[in-house]
N, CA, C and O of each residue as an XYZ file, in Angstrom:
792
protein
N      -3.813      3.970     -5.270
C      -4.828      3.581     -6.262
C      -4.512      2.181     -6.779
O      -3.361      1.867     -7.080
N      -5.530      1.355     -6.879
C      -5.329     -0.019     -7.322
C      -5.028     -0.071     -8.809
O      -5.609      0.667     -9.605
N      -4.099     -0.965     -9.171
C      -3.791     -1.139    -10.583
C      -4.938     -1.828    -11.305
O      -4.953     -1.872    -12.535
N      -5.905     -2.370    -10.559
C      -7.059     -2.979    -11.205
C      -7.951     -1.920    -11.839
O      -8.849     -2.253    -12.613
N      -7.715     -0.633    -11.517
C      -8.472      0.434    -12.170
C      -8.198      0.481    -13.661
O      -8.982      1.060    -14.413
N      -7.094     -0.120    -14.104
C      -6.801     -0.178    -15.536
C      -7.864     -0.978    -16.278
O      -8.023     -0.822    -17.488
N      -8.584     -1.823    -15.569
C      -9.570     -2.672    -16.222
C     -10.911     -1.981    -16.412
O     -11.720     -2.424    -17.227
N     -11.163     -0.901    -15.672
C     -12.462     -0.225    -15.723
C     -12.721      0.316    -17.121
O     -11.897      1.032    -17.689
N     -13.877     -0.040    -17.664
C     -14.281      0.447    -18.975
C     -13.748     -0.348    -20.151
O     -14.144     -0.107    -21.292
N     -12.858     -1.289    -19.891
C     -12.328     -2.117    -20.981
C     -13.403     -3.082    -21.460
O     -14.198     -3.593    -20.671
N     -13.413     -3.321    -22.762
C     -14.416     -4.203    -23.359
C     -13.827     -5.590    -23.589
O     -12.754     -5.738    -24.176
N     -14.548     -6.600    -23.117
C     -14.054     -7.972    -23.234
C     -15.142     -8.876    -23.793
O     -16.315     -8.752    -23.440
N     -14.737     -9.781    -24.668
C     -15.641    -10.784    -25.229
C     -15.232    -12.140    -24.674
O     -14.089    -12.565    -24.838
N     -16.168    -12.820    -24.015
C     -15.915    -14.137    -23.432
C     -16.549    -15.183    -24.334
O     -17.765    -15.188    -24.530
N     -15.725    -16.070    -24.885
C     -16.215    -17.077    -25.830
C     -16.054    -18.457    -25.210
O     -14.936    -18.945    -25.041
N     -17.175    -19.080    -24.872
C     -17.167    -20.409    -24.242
C     -18.519    -21.044    -24.513
O     -19.543    -20.368    -24.418
N     -18.547    -22.323    -24.845
C     -19.827    -22.961    -25.163
C     -20.608    -23.364    -23.916
O     -21.768    -23.763    -24.023
N     -19.994    -23.267    -22.736
C     -20.693    -23.593    -21.488
C     -21.153    -22.308    -20.802
O     -20.342    -21.462    -20.427
N     -22.484    -22.179    -20.645
C     -23.059    -20.962    -20.081
C     -22.531    -20.664    -18.681
O     -22.282    -19.505    -18.349
N     -22.356    -21.693    -17.862
C     -21.907    -21.475    -16.483
C     -20.509    -20.866    -16.466
O     -20.215    -20.015    -15.628
N     -19.648    -21.294    -17.382
C     -18.295    -20.729    -17.453
C     -18.341    -19.259    -17.854
O     -17.632    -18.426    -17.289
N     -19.185    -18.954    -18.839
C     -19.320    -17.557    -19.267
C     -19.858    -16.686    -18.143
O     -19.402    -15.560    -17.943
N     -20.823    -17.212    -17.417
C     -21.443    -16.437    -16.342
C     -20.468    -16.147    -15.212
O     -20.474    -15.053    -14.649
N     -19.628    -17.127    -14.879
C     -18.644    -16.922    -13.815
C     -17.669    -15.819    -14.203
O     -17.408    -14.907    -13.418
N     -17.129    -15.905    -15.426
C     -16.175    -14.891    -15.883
C     -16.855    -13.535    -16.009
O     -16.279    -12.508    -15.651
N     -18.093    -13.537    -16.524
C     -18.831    -12.282    -16.678
C     -19.020    -11.606    -15.325
O     -18.854    -10.392    -15.204
N     -19.365    -12.383    -14.320
C     -19.558    -11.838    -12.965
C     -18.254    -11.255    -12.425
O     -18.241    -10.157    -11.868
N     -17.164    -11.994    -12.591
C     -15.876    -11.551    -12.064
C     -15.407    -10.257    -12.719
O     -14.926     -9.352    -12.036
N     -15.544    -10.168    -14.038
C     -15.014     -9.007    -14.753
C     -15.935     -7.797    -14.666
O     -15.459     -6.663    -14.616
N     -17.236     -8.020    -14.647
C     -18.175     -6.899    -14.482
C     -17.958     -6.219    -13.136
O     -18.103     -5.004    -13.011
N     -17.608     -7.018    -12.131
C     -17.352     -6.469    -10.792
C     -16.137     -5.544    -10.792
O     -15.987     -4.715     -9.894
N     -15.266     -5.683    -11.800
C     -14.082     -4.823    -11.909
C     -14.345     -3.627    -12.824
O     -13.426     -2.864    -13.120
N     -15.586     -3.459    -13.272
C     -15.932     -2.322    -14.119
C     -15.721     -2.547    -15.596
O     -15.770     -1.600    -16.381
N     -15.483     -3.808    -15.997
C     -15.297     -4.095    -17.419
C     -16.651     -4.280    -18.104
O     -17.627     -4.680    -17.470
N     -16.700     -3.987    -19.401
C     -17.902     -4.225    -20.194
C     -17.758     -5.601    -20.833
O     -16.860     -5.822    -21.645
N     -18.635     -6.516    -20.469
C     -18.478     -7.915    -20.870
C     -19.605     -8.358    -21.792
O     -20.782     -8.188    -21.473
N     -19.239     -8.930    -22.940
C     -20.187     -9.579    -23.840
C     -19.823    -11.059    -23.914
O     -18.686    -11.441    -23.639
N     -20.791    -11.882    -24.283
C     -20.577    -13.325    -24.334
C     -20.893    -13.873    -25.717
O     -21.729    -13.329    -26.439
N     -20.214    -14.959    -26.076
C     -20.496    -15.690    -27.312
C     -20.333    -17.172    -27.014
O     -19.398    -17.567    -26.318
N     -21.248    -18.003    -27.541
C     -21.234    -19.421    -27.221
C     -20.475    -20.269    -28.227
O     -20.277    -21.464    -28.007
N     -20.046    -19.660    -29.333
C     -19.266    -20.409    -30.332
C     -18.485    -19.449    -31.214
O     -18.604    -18.231    -31.084
N     -17.687    -20.008    -32.110
C     -16.828    -19.193    -32.953
C     -17.584    -18.263    -33.887
O     -17.190    -17.112    -34.073
N     -18.669    -18.757    -34.475
C     -19.442    -17.937    -35.408
C     -20.037    -16.736    -34.688
O     -19.977    -15.613    -35.189
N     -20.618    -16.974    -33.502
C     -21.186    -15.873    -32.714
C     -20.101    -14.876    -32.316
O     -20.343    -13.670    -32.273
N     -18.903    -15.386    -32.026
C     -17.794    -14.513    -31.649
C     -17.377    -13.620    -32.812
O     -17.168    -12.420    -32.632
N     -17.257    -14.201    -34.004
C     -16.872    -13.417    -35.180
C     -17.915    -12.351    -35.490
O     -17.569    -11.231    -35.865
N     -19.188    -12.696    -35.335
C     -20.263    -11.724    -35.551
C     -20.169    -10.577    -34.549
O     -20.323     -9.410    -34.910
N     -19.914    -10.924    -33.282
C     -19.816     -9.905    -32.236
C     -18.633     -8.971    -32.492
O     -18.741     -7.759    -32.311
N     -17.513     -9.540    -32.911
C     -16.337     -8.729    -33.222
C     -16.613     -7.773    -34.379
O     -16.187     -6.619    -34.349
N     -17.325     -8.253    -35.396
C     -17.645     -7.421    -36.551
C     -18.581     -6.283    -36.170
O     -18.368     -5.135    -36.560
N     -19.621     -6.611    -35.403
C     -20.582     -5.589    -34.967
C     -19.881     -4.521    -34.123
O     -20.130     -3.326    -34.287
N     -19.013     -4.960    -33.230
C     -18.289     -4.026    -32.366
C     -17.374     -3.115    -33.183
O     -17.293     -1.914    -32.926
N     -16.689     -3.690    -34.163
C     -15.789     -2.900    -35.004
C     -16.565     -1.878    -35.825
O     -16.139     -0.730    -35.952
N     -17.701     -2.289    -36.383
C     -18.516     -1.383    -37.200
C     -19.088     -0.250    -36.367
O     -19.317      0.849    -36.873
N     -19.322     -0.524    -35.076
C     -19.855      0.502    -34.178
C     -18.753      1.407    -33.632
O     -19.028      2.347    -32.887
N     -17.514      1.122    -34.004
C     -16.400      1.918    -33.514
C     -16.050      1.640    -32.064
O     -15.399      2.452    -31.407
N     -16.486      0.487    -31.567
C     -16.204      0.108    -30.184
C     -15.618     -1.304    -30.146
O     -16.231     -2.211    -29.583
N     -14.447     -1.498    -30.734
C     -13.850     -2.845    -30.766
C     -13.515     -3.338    -29.365
O     -13.330     -2.549    -28.438
N     -13.442     -4.642    -29.233
C     -13.098     -5.224    -27.933
C     -11.608     -5.025    -27.646
O     -10.762     -5.134    -28.534
N     -11.324     -4.736    -26.394
C      -9.923     -4.631    -25.980
C      -9.284     -6.009    -25.870
O      -8.092     -6.180    -26.127
N     -10.095     -6.985    -25.485
C      -9.557     -8.330    -25.270
C     -10.651     -9.362    -25.495
O     -11.826     -9.098    -25.239
N     -10.264    -10.532    -25.971
C     -11.203    -11.654    -26.132
C     -10.622    -12.866    -25.420
O      -9.465    -13.228    -25.630
N     -11.431    -13.485    -24.580
C     -11.053    -14.716    -23.880
C     -11.687    -15.874    -24.634
O     -12.913    -15.982    -24.685
N     -10.868    -16.739    -25.219
C     -11.362    -17.815    -26.073
C     -11.131    -19.174    -25.419
O     -10.006    -19.513    -25.054
N     -12.199    -19.944    -25.275
C     -12.044    -21.306    -24.782
C     -11.463    -22.165    -25.897
O     -11.842    -22.015    -27.059
N     -10.559    -23.053    -25.555
C      -9.931    -23.905    -26.563
C     -10.928    -24.876    -27.183
O     -10.931    -25.071    -28.398
N     -11.782    -25.492    -26.346
C     -12.697    -26.526    -26.831
C     -14.052    -25.929    -27.193
O     -15.004    -25.998    -26.416
N     -14.123    -25.348    -28.377
C     -15.376    -24.815    -28.897
C     -15.880    -25.742    -29.997
O     -15.075    -26.384    -30.672
N     -17.204    -25.825    -30.194
C     -17.728    -26.669    -31.271
C     -17.407    -26.090    -32.645
O     -17.466    -24.876    -32.843
N     -17.071    -26.951    -33.580
C     -16.796    -26.611    -34.982
C     -15.487    -25.840    -35.160
O     -14.577    -26.313    -35.840
N     -15.390    -24.662    -34.555
C     -14.160    -23.864    -34.655
C     -13.530    -23.818    -33.270
O     -14.086    -23.193    -32.368
N     -12.378    -24.468    -33.079
C     -11.778    -24.440    -31.741
C     -11.130    -23.080    -31.478
O     -10.972    -22.265    -32.387
N     -10.762    -22.854    -30.223
C     -10.251    -21.545    -29.826
C      -8.996    -21.130    -30.554
O      -8.834    -19.955    -30.883
N      -8.099    -22.072    -30.813
C      -6.857    -21.765    -31.511
C      -7.126    -21.317    -32.946
O      -6.543    -20.342    -33.420
N      -8.016    -22.037    -33.631
C      -8.387    -21.675    -35.001
C      -9.118    -20.339    -35.026
O      -8.872    -19.506    -35.899
N     -10.015    -20.140    -34.070
C     -10.751    -18.876    -33.976
C      -9.775    -17.713    -33.791
O      -9.935    -16.652    -34.393
N      -8.773    -17.929    -32.957
C      -7.780    -16.890    -32.734
C      -7.057    -16.517    -34.019
O      -6.836    -15.338    -34.293
N      -6.688    -17.524    -34.808
C      -5.998    -17.260    -36.069
C      -6.894    -16.486    -37.044
O      -6.421    -15.609    -37.767
N      -8.185    -16.818    -37.055
C      -9.124    -16.088    -37.913
C      -9.232    -14.628    -37.491
O      -9.272    -13.727    -38.329
N      -9.277    -14.412    -36.197
C      -9.378    -13.040    -35.680
C      -8.139    -12.235    -36.052
O      -8.235    -11.072    -36.446
N      -6.982    -12.863    -35.923
C      -5.727    -12.163    -36.187
C      -5.535    -11.784    -37.656
O      -4.744    -10.894    -37.967
N      -6.255    -12.454    -38.561
C      -6.114    -12.139    -39.992
C      -7.004    -10.980    -40.425
O      -6.885    -10.498    -41.552
N      -7.885    -10.532    -39.553
C      -8.815     -9.455    -39.905
C      -8.294     -8.121    -39.356
O      -8.233     -7.944    -38.140
N      -7.919     -7.181    -40.232
C      -7.346     -5.901    -39.787
C      -8.247     -5.125    -38.820
O      -7.750     -4.463    -37.909
N      -9.565     -5.203    -39.015
C     -10.487     -4.455    -38.158
C     -10.454     -4.936    -36.704
O     -10.866     -4.212    -35.798
N      -9.964     -6.153    -36.488
C      -9.946     -6.707    -35.133
C      -8.531     -6.810    -34.579
O      -8.321     -7.368    -33.502
N      -7.568     -6.276    -35.307
C      -6.157     -6.480    -34.967
C      -5.787     -5.971    -33.578
O      -4.875     -6.504    -32.946
N      -6.495     -4.933    -33.093
C      -6.123     -4.373    -31.793
C      -6.679     -5.184    -30.625
O      -6.299     -4.957    -29.477
N      -7.569     -6.122    -30.908
C      -8.123     -6.951    -29.842
C      -7.093     -7.989    -29.401
O      -6.640     -8.803    -30.206
N      -6.729     -7.955    -28.126
C      -5.782     -8.915    -27.579
C      -6.492    -10.238    -27.318
O      -7.664    -10.254    -26.942
N      -5.784    -11.344    -27.518
C      -6.391    -12.662    -27.383
C      -5.750    -13.452    -26.241
O      -4.528    -13.517    -26.115
N      -6.611    -14.051    -25.412
C      -6.157    -14.941    -24.341
C      -6.902    -16.260    -24.503
O      -8.132    -16.275    -24.548
N      -6.176    -17.357    -24.591
C      -6.785    -18.672    -24.771
C      -6.948    -19.360    -23.420
O      -6.015    -19.406    -22.619
N      -8.141    -19.892    -23.176
C      -8.402    -20.673    -21.967
C      -8.364    -22.146    -22.362
O      -9.184    -22.606    -23.156
N      -7.421    -22.868    -21.811
C      -7.203    -24.247    -22.233
C      -7.143    -25.200    -21.062
O      -6.769    -24.816    -19.954
N      -7.513    -26.445    -21.308
C      -7.413    -27.483    -20.289
C      -6.024    -28.109    -20.277
O      -5.684    -28.878    -19.378
N      -5.226    -27.768    -21.291
C      -3.869    -28.291    -21.347
C      -3.061    -27.733    -20.193
O      -3.218    -26.570    -19.818
N      -2.193    -28.568    -19.628
C      -1.370    -28.092    -18.525
C      -0.222    -27.258    -19.051
O       0.258    -27.465    -20.166
N       0.210    -26.313    -18.236
C       1.297    -25.425    -18.633
C       2.551    -26.239    -18.953
O       2.759    -27.328    -18.416
N       3.354    -25.703    -19.810
C       4.571    -26.405    -20.201
C       4.905    -26.036    -21.625
O       4.861    -24.861    -21.989
N       5.236    -27.018    -22.433
C       5.596    -26.749    -23.822
C       4.414    -26.238    -24.637
O       4.605    -25.648    -25.701
N       3.179    -26.460    -24.143
C       2.003    -26.045    -24.899
C       1.836    -24.532    -24.937
O       1.183    -24.010    -25.840
N       2.410    -23.823    -23.979
C       2.198    -22.393    -23.892
C       2.932    -21.583    -24.933
O       2.356    -20.657    -25.504
N       4.175    -21.899    -25.196
C       4.988    -21.107    -26.110
C       4.424    -21.043    -27.527
O       4.380    -19.959    -28.108
N       3.984    -22.187    -28.114
C       3.404    -22.094    -29.456
C       2.199    -21.154    -29.521
O       2.004    -20.464    -30.521
N       1.385    -21.124    -28.450
C       0.230    -20.243    -28.422
C       0.672    -18.787    -28.468
O       0.116    -17.988    -29.221
N       1.663    -18.449    -27.671
C       2.141    -17.075    -27.623
C       2.790    -16.681    -28.944
O       2.642    -15.545    -29.396
N       3.504    -17.607    -29.560
C       4.153    -17.308    -30.829
C       3.151    -17.168    -31.973
O       3.441    -16.519    -32.978
N       1.975    -17.774    -31.823
C       0.967    -17.706    -32.890
C       0.129    -16.437    -32.826
O      -0.726    -16.219    -33.684
N       0.359    -15.604    -31.829
C      -0.360    -14.328    -31.772
C      -1.181    -14.102    -30.531
O      -1.654    -12.988    -30.305
N      -1.369    -15.132    -29.710
C      -2.094    -14.952    -28.454
C      -1.231    -14.163    -27.483
O      -0.017    -14.361    -27.420
N      -1.853    -13.276    -26.731
C      -1.114    -12.474    -25.755
C      -0.832    -13.257    -24.478
O       0.139    -12.974    -23.776
N      -1.682    -14.248    -24.174
C      -1.494    -15.044    -22.965
C      -2.398    -16.268    -23.065
O      -3.238    -16.362    -23.960
N      -2.216    -17.200    -22.137
C      -3.118    -18.343    -22.047
C      -3.356    -18.661    -20.584
O      -2.511    -18.387    -19.731
N      -4.508    -19.240    -20.303
C      -4.896    -19.586    -18.938
C      -5.277    -21.051    -18.900
O      -5.956    -21.542    -19.801
N      -4.844    -21.757    -17.858
C      -5.185    -23.162    -17.689
C      -6.446    -23.259    -16.835
O      -6.489    -22.734    -15.723
N      -7.465    -23.929    -17.356
C      -8.734    -24.089    -16.639
C      -8.648    -25.217    -15.610
O      -7.898    -26.176    -15.796
N      -9.432    -25.098    -14.507
C     -10.316    -23.981    -14.166
C      -9.515    -22.749    -13.770
O      -8.503    -22.843    -13.076
N      -9.993    -21.581    -14.227
C      -9.257    -20.337    -14.042
C      -9.694    -19.648    -12.749
O     -10.859    -19.283    -12.591
N      -8.755    -19.477    -11.839
C      -9.048    -18.723    -10.622
C      -9.089    -17.232    -10.949
O      -8.414    -16.764    -11.866
N      -9.887    -16.503    -10.188
C     -10.044    -15.081    -10.445
C      -8.715    -14.344    -10.350
O      -8.447    -13.456    -11.159
N      -7.884    -14.692     -9.384
C      -6.601    -14.013     -9.219
C      -5.734    -14.186    -10.467
O      -5.085    -13.239    -10.911
N      -5.725    -15.386    -11.025
C      -4.920    -15.641    -12.227
C      -5.492    -14.904    -13.433
O      -4.741    -14.390    -14.262
N      -6.819    -14.851    -13.535
C      -7.471    -14.125    -14.628
C      -7.108    -12.650    -14.568
O      -6.789    -12.047    -15.592
N      -7.153    -12.066    -13.380
C      -6.823    -10.650    -13.224
C      -5.355    -10.382    -13.549
O      -5.027     -9.369    -14.166
N      -4.486    -11.282    -13.139
C      -3.059    -11.138    -13.471
C      -2.871    -11.086    -14.984
O      -2.118    -10.261    -15.501
N      -3.563    -11.975    -15.680
C      -3.440    -12.050    -17.129
C      -3.950    -10.770    -17.788
O      -3.304    -10.237    -18.690
N      -5.097    -10.280    -17.345
C      -5.669     -9.075    -17.932
C      -4.764     -7.876    -17.706
O      -4.575     -7.056    -18.604
N      -4.205     -7.773    -16.508
C      -3.296     -6.664    -16.226
C      -2.046     -6.746    -17.101
O      -1.578     -5.742    -17.638
N      -1.523     -7.949    -17.229
C      -0.319     -8.136    -18.034
C      -0.561     -7.743    -19.487
O       0.300     -7.145    -20.132
N      -1.744     -8.087    -19.995
C      -2.045     -7.843    -21.397
C      -2.484     -6.404    -21.664
O      -2.107     -5.816    -22.678
N      -3.287     -5.833    -20.747
C      -3.881     -4.528    -21.005
C      -3.115     -3.346    -20.420
O      -3.094     -2.275    -21.028
N      -2.489     -3.509    -19.263
C      -1.830     -2.373    -18.611
C      -0.753     -1.730    -19.474
O      -0.670     -0.502    -19.495
N       0.086     -2.495    -20.195
C       1.114     -1.859    -21.027
C       0.529     -0.933    -22.090
O       1.158      0.052    -22.477
N      -0.676     -1.252    -22.558
C      -1.303     -0.395    -23.562
C      -1.613      0.980    -22.995
O      -1.665      1.966    -23.730
N      -1.816      1.042    -21.690
C      -2.181      2.302    -21.052
C      -0.954      3.009    -20.469
O      -1.079      3.972    -19.713
N       0.246      2.508    -20.836
C       1.486      3.091    -20.347
C       1.516      3.113    -18.829
O       1.900      4.104    -18.208
N       1.107      2.011    -18.256
C       1.085      1.906    -16.800
C       2.497      1.864    -16.259
O       3.422      1.440    -16.952
N       2.669      2.308    -15.002
C       3.983      2.174    -14.372
C       4.369      0.704    -14.321
O       3.503     -0.170    -14.299
N       5.656      0.434    -14.301
C       6.127     -0.935    -14.230
C       5.744     -1.504    -12.868
O       6.077     -0.935    -11.828
N       5.056     -2.608    -12.886
C       4.610     -3.249    -11.660
C       5.141     -4.669    -11.650
O       5.041     -5.377    -12.652
N       5.696     -5.085    -10.549
C       6.252     -6.429    -10.483
C       5.134     -7.455    -10.504
O       4.042     -7.208     -9.992
N       5.416     -8.615    -11.103
C       4.432     -9.694    -11.112
C       4.125    -10.132     -9.690
O       3.006    -10.560     -9.405
N       5.102    -10.032     -8.789
C       4.865    -10.398     -7.392
C       3.798     -9.501     -6.784
O       2.923     -9.979     -6.062
N       3.864     -8.188     -7.073
C       2.887     -7.250     -6.521
C       1.486     -7.574     -7.062
O       0.503     -7.572     -6.321
N       1.423     -7.848     -8.356
C       0.127     -8.173     -8.962
C      -0.447     -9.428     -8.316
O      -1.633     -9.475     -7.989
N       0.386    -10.435     -8.134
C      -0.085    -11.684     -7.523
C      -0.603    -11.444     -6.112
O      -1.637    -11.984     -5.718
N       0.129    -10.627     -5.357
C      -0.267    -10.369     -3.973
C      -1.590     -9.626     -3.900
O      -2.459     -9.974     -3.101
N      -1.746     -8.589     -4.744
C      -2.996     -7.821     -4.699
C      -4.161     -8.670     -5.193
O      -5.248     -8.626     -4.615
N      -3.948     -9.432     -6.243
C      -5.005    -10.299     -6.767
C      -5.409    -11.331     -5.726
O      -6.593    -11.629     -5.566
N      -4.426    -11.876     -5.018
C      -4.704    -12.879     -3.996
C      -5.516    -12.291     -2.857
O      -6.478    -12.905     -2.394
N      -5.133    -11.097     -2.400
C      -5.872    -10.449     -1.316
C      -7.299    -10.128     -1.749
O      -8.247    -10.314     -0.987
N      -7.438     -9.641     -2.988
C      -8.758     -9.310     -3.508
C      -9.627    -10.551     -3.583
O     -10.794    -10.531     -3.194
N      -9.045    -11.636     -4.090
C      -9.794    -12.877     -4.228
C     -10.221    -13.421     -2.871
O     -11.349    -13.888     -2.714
N      -9.322    -13.363     -1.887
C      -9.644    -13.878     -0.562
C     -10.809    -13.113      0.047
O     -11.696    -13.697      0.670
N     -10.795    -11.796     -0.141
C     -11.880    -10.994      0.410
C     -13.200    -11.288     -0.255
O     -14.235    -11.356      0.408
N     -13.173    -11.462     -1.564
C     -14.414    -11.742     -2.285
C     -14.905    -13.150     -1.998
O     -16.108    -13.377     -1.867
N     -13.981    -14.096     -1.900
C     -14.386    -15.470     -1.641
C     -15.076    -15.587     -0.294
O     -15.980    -16.403     -0.115
N     -14.643    -14.767      0.651
C     -15.225    -14.814      1.988
C     -16.645    -14.280      1.984
O     -17.513    -14.820      2.669
N     -16.896    -13.205      1.204
C     -18.186    -12.535      1.232
C     -19.163    -13.014      0.168
O     -20.372    -12.827      0.306
N     -18.653    -13.628     -0.889
C     -19.501    -13.994     -2.012
C     -20.420    -15.159     -1.674
O     -19.984    -16.167     -1.117
N     -21.701    -15.011     -2.018
C     -22.669    -16.086     -1.844
C     -23.364    -16.305     -3.181
O     -23.951    -15.383     -3.746
N     -23.290    -17.534     -3.679
C     -23.883    -17.869     -4.968
C     -24.860    -19.009     -4.775
O     -24.556    -19.985     -4.088
N     -26.024    -18.892     -5.373
C     -27.010    -19.961     -5.328
C     -27.149    -20.531     -6.729
O     -27.534    -19.819     -7.657
N     -26.836    -21.823     -6.885
C     -26.971    -22.499     -8.168
C     -28.190    -23.414     -8.121
O     -28.371    -24.175     -7.171
N     -29.020    -23.332     -9.154
C     -30.215    -24.169     -9.224
C     -30.074    -25.095    -10.426
O     -29.911    -24.628    -11.553
N     -30.136    -26.391    -10.198
C     -29.981    -27.376    -11.278
C     -30.766    -28.624    -10.900
O     -30.574    -29.183     -9.820
N     -31.665    -29.067    -11.809
C     -32.509    -30.215    -11.492
C     -31.931    -31.538    -11.979
O     -32.525    -32.592    -11.754
N     -30.777    -31.495    -12.646
C     -30.135    -32.721    -13.092
C     -28.948    -33.021    -12.173
O     -27.987    -32.252    -12.139
N     -29.003    -34.126    -11.432
C     -27.947    -34.433    -10.448
C     -26.541    -34.426    -11.006
O     -25.626    -33.924    -10.355
N     -26.342    -34.977    -12.211
C     -24.987    -35.043    -12.751
C     -24.456    -33.648    -13.079
O     -23.274    -33.363    -12.884
N     -25.350    -32.772    -13.585
C     -24.941    -31.390    -13.859
C     -24.616    -30.653    -12.563
O     -23.661    -29.879    -12.494
N     -25.427    -30.909    -11.541
C     -25.197    -30.288    -10.243
C     -23.840    -30.698     -9.687
O     -23.099    -29.875     -9.151
N     -23.529    -31.979     -9.824
C     -22.251    -32.488     -9.335
C     -21.096    -31.857    -10.095
O     -20.080    -31.503     -9.498
N     -21.243    -31.713    -11.414
C     -20.200    -31.125    -12.249
C     -19.957    -29.667    -11.875
O     -18.812    -29.245    -11.713
N     -21.040    -28.899    -11.738
C     -20.906    -27.486    -11.396
C     -20.308    -27.327    -10.001
O     -19.480    -26.446     -9.767
N     -20.728    -28.176     -9.088
C     -20.186    -28.124     -7.728
C     -18.680    -28.354     -7.756
O     -17.931    -27.677     -7.051
N     -18.242    -29.300     -8.565
C     -16.816    -29.588     -8.689
C     -16.076    -28.383     -9.287
O     -14.998    -28.020     -8.814
N     -16.654    -27.764    -10.325
C     -16.014    -26.620    -10.956
C     -15.880    -25.450     -9.987
O     -14.854    -24.770     -9.956
N     -16.923    -25.223     -9.202
C     -16.897    -24.122     -8.247
C     -15.824    -24.355     -7.190
O     -15.117    -23.425     -6.800
N     -15.703    -25.589     -6.729
C     -14.659    -25.903     -5.752
C     -13.272    -25.736     -6.355
O     -12.349    -25.293     -5.673
N     -13.118    -26.090     -7.638
C     -11.834    -25.925     -8.302
C     -11.463    -24.450     -8.438
O     -10.283    -24.110     -8.532
N     -12.467    -23.578     -8.447
C     -12.224    -22.146     -8.515
C     -11.835    -21.570     -7.155
O     -11.490    -20.394     -7.046
N     -11.893    -22.402     -6.127
C     -11.433    -21.969     -4.815
C     -12.526    -21.577     -3.849
O     -12.234    -21.048     -2.777
N     -13.791    -21.825     -4.201
C     -14.888    -21.476     -3.321
C     -15.400    -22.718     -2.586
O     -15.261    -23.845     -3.061
N     -15.995    -22.479     -1.414
C     -16.586    -23.573     -0.650
C     -17.973    -23.869     -1.210
O     -18.733    -22.949     -1.512
N     -18.299    -25.137     -1.347
C     -19.595    -25.517     -1.905
C     -20.273    -26.530     -1.002
O     -19.653    -27.496     -0.558
N     -21.562    -26.301     -0.731
C     -22.359    -27.226      0.065
C     -23.686    -27.455     -0.642
O     -24.258    -26.537     -1.230
N     -24.167    -28.687     -0.578
C     -25.465    -28.996     -1.180
C     -26.576    -28.585     -0.235
O     -26.483    -28.768      0.979
N     -27.635    -28.024     -0.814
C     -28.801    -27.640     -0.027
C     -29.979    -28.526     -0.423
O     -29.870    -29.326     -1.352
N     -31.092    -28.386      0.268
C     -32.284    -29.196     -0.031
C     -32.867    -28.818     -1.387
O     -32.563    -27.758     -1.934
N     -33.699    -29.691     -1.916
C     -34.421    -29.457     -3.165
C     -33.475    -29.232     -4.348
O     -33.737    -28.401     -5.218
N     -32.377    -29.981     -4.365
C     -31.426    -29.923     -5.472
C     -30.835    -28.535     -5.655
O     -30.507    -28.137     -6.773
N     -30.698    -27.795     -4.554
C     -30.081    -26.491     -4.617
C     -28.678    -26.585     -4.066
O     -28.410    -27.363     -3.151
N     -27.783    -25.791     -4.623
C     -26.392    -25.792     -4.180
C     -26.074    -24.388     -3.690
O     -26.169    -23.421     -4.447
N     -25.698    -24.280     -2.426
C     -25.374    -22.987     -1.845
C     -23.887    -22.901     -1.632
O     -23.288    -23.762     -0.987
N     -23.281    -21.842     -2.186
C     -21.849    -21.639     -2.044
C     -21.626    -20.447     -1.140
O     -22.128    -19.356     -1.412
N     -20.890    -20.639     -0.087
C     -20.667    -19.535      0.850
C     -19.184    -19.272      0.984
O     -18.781    -18.379      1.728
């Protein structure tokens, strides 16, 4: 049985001001059986967390982008951690900062993990397993095993996945094409300003 079954049914809130980033993560996690909600800024995220808590269905994990308008991801994380009703929600920060000395302060401030963007699916899954599996008293699994299974899963999906992006602004099309390639997928431009990823 795959250890990715630990993710089935888990509730996750994806907070990012860029719709394309939210959609990519939403697609990846929904495919693993997770329940995914989205928020485009800190205020929307706090509202979503409150509604979920009042409904008795708090989020298991929240993925926060560092560069959010008005309230950045680090500040948003601190606000979440001060609210008892949301205390069980694990926090993962998605940052453009490169790994190194920047990671430890984040972990010490209450974040369970951090991811360097652009985030590959294999790395995202590793992070979710690391953060959520211990809560379910999962058997001890080596990080090497997780990396290997995530890599195999990603390779299989990358081979079969076909995404069609439609964008009428050339600069946006170029940006999205670059982001998709950074995620490890092949990207080719199609006619009529369409981008086909195979």
